[in-house]
C-alpha positions in Angstrom: -0.3 0.3 -0.2 1.4 3.4 -1.0 -1.2 6.1 0.2 -4.5 6.3 2.0 -6.8 9.5 1.3 -9.4 10.0 3.7 -12.6 11.9 3.5 -15.6 11.4 5.2 -16.9 8.2 4.6 -14.9 7.3 1.5 -11.6 6.4 1.6 -9.1 5.9 -1.2 -6.6 3.5 -1.2 -3.6 3.6 -3.5 -1.4 0.9 -4.3 1.4 1.1 -6.7 3.2 -0.5 -8.9 1.2 -3.4 -9.2 2.1 -6.2 -11.6 -0.8 -7.7 -13.1 -0.9 -11.1 -14.4 -3.0 -10.9 -17.4 -1.5 -7.6 -18.6 2.6 -7.1 -19.1 2.4 -3.6 -17.6 2.6 -1.8 -14.3 -0.4 0.0 -13.0 -1.0 2.2 -10.3 -4.3 0.9 -9.0 -6.8 3.8 -6.8 -9.7 1.9 -5.3 -12.5 4.0 -3.4 -14.1 2.3 -0.6 -17.4 3.4 1.4 -16.4 3.2 5.5 -19.8 4.5 6.6 -19.5 1.4 8.8 -16.1 1.2 9.8 -16.3 -2.7 10.5 -17.9 -3.5 7.1 -16.1 -1.1 4.3 -16.5 -2.7 0.9 -14.6 -1.5 -2.0 -17.1 0.7 -4.4 -14.6 1.5 -7.8 -11.3 0.8 -8.9 -9.2 2.8 -10.9 -6.2 1.5 -12.8 -3.0 3.5 -14.6 -0.1 2.4 -16.3 2.9 3.8 -14.6 4.7 4.4 -11.2 3.0 6.2 -8.4 4.9 9.6 -7.6 2.1 11.1 -4.9 -1.2 11.7 -3.7 -3.3 14.7 -2.4 -6.6 15.0 -0.9 -7.6 18.5 -1.5 -11.2 19.1 -0.2 -13.1 16.7 -1.7 -11.3 15.7 -4.4 -8.5 13.2 -4.5 -5.6 14.1 -7.0 -3.0 10.6 -8.1 0.2 11.6 -9.5 1.9 8.3 -11.7 4.5 8.6 -14.3 5.0 6.5 -17.4 8.2 5.5 -18.5 8.9 5.8 -22.3 12.4 5.3 -24.1 12.6 8.8 -26.3 14.9 9.7 -29.0 15.3 13.3 -31.5 15.5 11.5 -35.2 17.4 14.5 -37.4 14.6 16.2 -38.2 13.7 16.9 -34.8 10.7 15.3 -33.5 10.1 14.0 -30.5 9.7 10.1 -31.2 8.7 7.4 -28.7 10.2 4.1 -29.5 7.5 1.6 -29.9 10.1 -1.4 -28.2 9.8 -3.5 -31.8 11.3 -3.4 -35.1 10.5 -1.0 -37.7 10.9 2.6 -35.8 8.8 3.8 -33.0 5.6 5.7 -32.7 5.5 9.8 -32.3 5.1 10.7 -28.6 1.4 12.7 -28.7 0.3 9.9 -31.0 0.1 7.5 -27.9 -0.8 8.1 -23.8 -0.6 5.9 -21.0 -2.6 2.7 -20.7 -6.2 3.6 -18.3 -9.2 1.8 -16.7 -11.8 1.8 -13.8 -14.5 -0.9 -13.1 -17.1 -1.3 -10.3 -17.0 -3.9 -7.5 -18.4 -6.8 -9.0 -15.6 -9.6 -8.4 -17.4 -11.8 -10.7 -16.5 -9.4 -13.9 -13.2 -9.8 -15.9 -12.0 -6.0 -15.3 -11.9 -4.3 -19.2 -9.0 -3.9 -21.2 -6.3 -1.3 -20.7 -6.8 1.7 -23.2 -4.9 5.1 -23.8 -6.2 7.4 -21.2 -6.7 9.8 -23.6 -6.8 11.3 -27.7 -3.1 12.5 -28.6 -4.2 16.0 -28.9 -5.4 16.3 -25.1 -1.4 15.2 -24.2 0.0 18.7 -22.9 4.0 19.4 -23.4 6.7 22.0 -23.6 7.1 23.7 -27.1 10.7 23.6 -27.8 11.4 21.1 -24.5 14.2 19.2 -26.7 16.6 22.2 -26.1 16.3 22.0 -22.4 15.7 17.9 -21.4 14.5 15.0 -22.8 10.9 13.7 -21.8 11.3 10.7 -19.7 8.0 9.5 -20.2 4.3 10.9 -19.2 3.4 12.5 -16.1 -0.4 12.1 -15.2 -2.4 13.5 -12.6 -5.9 11.8 -11.6 -8.3 14.4 -9.9 -11.5 11.8 -8.4 -14.2 12.8 -6.5 -14.6 11.6 -3.5 -17.8 13.6 -2.3 -21.6 12.8 -2.4 -21.6 15.7 -5.4 -19.0 14.3 -7.4 -18.1 11.1 -5.9 -15.8 8.6 -8.2 -16.3 11.7 -11.4 -12.6 11.6 -12.8 -10.7 14.3 -14.6 -7.0 13.8 -16.0 -4.1 15.6 -17.1 -1.2 14.2 -19.3 1.6 16.0 -19.9 4.7 14.9 -22.1 7.6 15.0 -19.7 8.6 14.0 -16.2 7.4 14.5 -12.3 9.7 14.2 -9.1 7.8 16.5 -6.4 4.4 16.9 -5.8 2.9 20.0 -4.2 -0.7 21.5 -3.4 -2.3 24.3 -1.9 -6.2 24.9 -2.0 -6.4 26.1 -4.8 -4.0 24.7 -7.2 -1.5 21.6 -7.4 1.9 21.7 -8.8 4.0 18.5 -10.4 7.5 19.6 -10.3 10.7 18.5 -12.6 14.5 18.4 -12.3 16.9 17.7 -15.1 20.2 17.9 -15.3 21.7 17.4 -19.0 24.9 19.7 -19.2 27.8 17.8 -18.8 29.9 19.3 -21.3 30.8 21.6 -18.8 32.7 21.6 -15.5 29.0 22.9 -14.1 25.4 21.5 -14.5 22.2 23.3 -14.2 18.9 22.6 -13.0 15.5 23.4 -14.8 12.2 23.0 -13.7 9.0 22.5 -15.6 5.5 22.8 -13.7 2.3 21.5 -14.3 -0.5 23.0 -12.5 -4.2 21.9 -12.5 -7.0 23.6 -10.7 -9.4 21.1 -8.7 -11.9 19.1 -10.2 
């Protein structure tokens, strides 16, 4: 268990990484539990995201789950950002793919749905000219999941082509900060920060 977030009678349990038997991926698993009866809690919903758990925060009645998903990237001569497909014959452009995701209810008898890309490629944000500063190592994804009665189970997401290392939260914003050192040609190296800001859902 990586994290527990509690809002009134709703408990979120975050476990990561989980290596699934049926799927060759590591996923972050965020489960919503009803704990109205403290002696008999029951699971209500599960969200699974491909990647590694970075941090979890609860701001009011919204839980934020932040995960990073690695992929081998390189810049070809033309300068286009490319994610290797891992197979022969080239790669897939980074902005034409996204981390895999699924969500499902508590029915233990039903098989979970297959993992699918969490969003369309046009929904993946990125920093223009990022190749001039650092080479992205994958995606950082922020899930905003409702915990209150009015927004229970409602999910919003932000997917960014980049990385994350530290998470800060305030009552109005969530910040994901990435640090990168890349200047190995000189005696000194520099740090740059890229922030991802998303308001509460």
